[in-house]
Wavefront OBJ file of the C-alpha trace (Angstrom):
o trace
v -39.414 -26.624 -12.478
v -36.445 -28.011 -11.029
v -34.638 -25.017 -10.998
v -36.558 -22.995 -8.584
v -35.767 -24.403 -5.231
v -32.198 -24.482 -6.533
v -32.328 -20.969 -7.038
v -33.580 -20.160 -4.179
v -30.976 -22.124 -2.040
v -28.509 -20.471 -3.748
v -29.987 -16.941 -3.180
v -30.347 -17.660 0.771
v -26.566 -18.876 0.577
v -25.460 -15.420 -0.967
v -27.442 -13.330 1.573
v -25.914 -15.000 4.411
v -24.242 -12.785 7.095
v -20.598 -13.566 7.257
v -19.101 -13.821 10.683
v -17.157 -10.817 11.840
v -13.467 -11.420 11.976
v -11.537 -10.688 14.864
v -9.978 -7.104 15.165
v -6.413 -7.639 13.595
v -3.506 -5.863 15.462
v -2.003 -2.970 13.974
v 1.292 -3.778 11.703
v 4.527 -3.363 13.279
v 6.849 -0.492 12.140
v 8.090 -0.432 8.664
v 11.507 -2.024 8.717
v 13.843 0.493 7.758
v 17.871 0.551 7.102
v 20.064 3.395 7.132
v 22.018 3.706 4.061
v 25.746 5.205 3.618
v 23.996 8.836 2.919
v 22.174 8.546 6.475
v 18.862 8.399 5.105
v 16.411 5.955 6.212
v 15.174 3.322 3.534
v 11.824 1.800 3.841
v 11.073 -1.171 1.911
v 7.608 -1.848 0.539
v 6.217 -4.405 -1.661
v 3.436 -3.361 -4.537
v 1.472 -6.449 -4.566
v -2.133 -7.432 -5.223
v -2.857 -6.385 -1.789
v -1.475 -2.810 -2.250
v 1.224 -1.163 -0.474
v 2.891 -3.320 2.559
v 3.501 -1.314 4.693
v 1.375 1.530 3.457
v 1.736 3.779 6.302
v 5.288 5.116 6.799
v 5.616 7.265 10.053
v 8.848 9.627 10.048
v 9.807 12.879 12.141
v 8.575 15.926 10.866
v 11.234 17.221 7.866
v 13.024 13.672 7.473
v 14.088 12.569 4.242
v 13.134 8.897 3.509
v 13.900 7.007 0.631
v 10.806 4.519 0.207
v 11.975 1.528 -2.088
v 9.139 -0.173 -3.918
v 9.231 -3.498 -5.459
v 6.442 -4.818 -7.670
v 5.718 -8.167 -7.073
v 2.303 -8.588 -8.836
v 1.583 -8.644 -12.337
v -1.142 -5.940 -12.942
v -1.427 -2.540 -14.937
v -2.445 -0.889 -11.704
v 0.506 -1.352 -9.640
v 2.654 -0.940 -12.508
v 2.987 2.758 -11.811
v 3.180 4.763 -8.896
v 2.058 8.265 -8.327
v 4.626 10.028 -6.034
v 3.476 12.632 -3.370
v 4.664 15.611 -5.838
v 2.274 13.883 -8.371
v 4.776 12.271 -10.627
v 4.421 8.741 -12.346
v 7.182 6.492 -11.862
v 7.470 3.117 -13.569
v 7.560 0.018 -11.088
v 9.177 -2.798 -12.995
v 8.383 -6.424 -11.790
v 10.774 -7.607 -8.963
v 12.863 -4.610 -9.555
v 13.585 -2.189 -6.269
v 12.789 1.590 -7.351
v 13.885 4.092 -5.071
v 11.827 6.956 -4.352
v 13.013 10.294 -2.216
v 10.123 11.958 -0.042
v 10.274 14.136 2.786
v 8.055 13.822 5.892
v 6.076 16.755 6.014
v 6.124 19.052 9.147
v 2.267 17.901 10.359
v -0.020 15.486 8.785
v 0.819 13.006 6.100
v 1.470 12.931 2.353
v 0.083 10.233 0.262
v 1.072 8.147 -2.732
v -0.961 5.976 -4.942
v -0.904 3.083 -7.725
v -1.209 4.530 -11.432
v -5.097 3.964 -11.655
v -5.417 5.484 -8.082
v -6.978 2.187 -6.514
v -4.249 1.317 -4.256
v -2.651 4.143 -1.767
v -0.190 4.796 1.172
v 1.094 7.624 3.387
v 4.194 9.146 5.029
v 2.804 10.463 8.162
v 4.448 12.961 10.409
v 4.810 11.807 13.953
v 3.947 13.921 16.857
l 1 2 3 4 5 6 7 8 9 10 11 12 13 14 15 16 17 18 19 20 21 22 23 24 25 26 27 28 29 30 31 32 33 34 35 36 37 38 39 40 41 42 43 44 45 46 47 48 49 50 51 52 53 54 55 56 57 58 59 60 61 62 63 64 65 66 67 68 69 70 71 72 73 74 75 76 77 78 79 80 81 82 83 84 85 86 87 88 89 90 91 92 93 94 95 96 97 98 99 100 101 102 103 104 105 106 107 108 109 110 111 112 113 114 115 116 117 118 119 120 121 122 123 124 125
């Protein structure tokens, strides 16, 4: 039974504790531009890591234009569920604009069509 020692080694390797990774600093605020209509536009990458950035701060009542660009070929991230529950298709490498209003307090969320990846628009205090 030569497999037994090999199985024991593999089992032990799988059970070893991984080193804790050092804390990662919070990402910088979302890069934004202001369009001719006066609305702030936030570029959001929809990839295999989810949405980047996934937390967008704004002033209470502010209208924002979230500009989603899907850069990953997967069914999950190919649709966006907006804060009002609508499903919006996200074609590959084509920006899609979604207008949202920052809530008076708290946050509103958006997600992929399969509800696996999430992001929020947060009212600043």
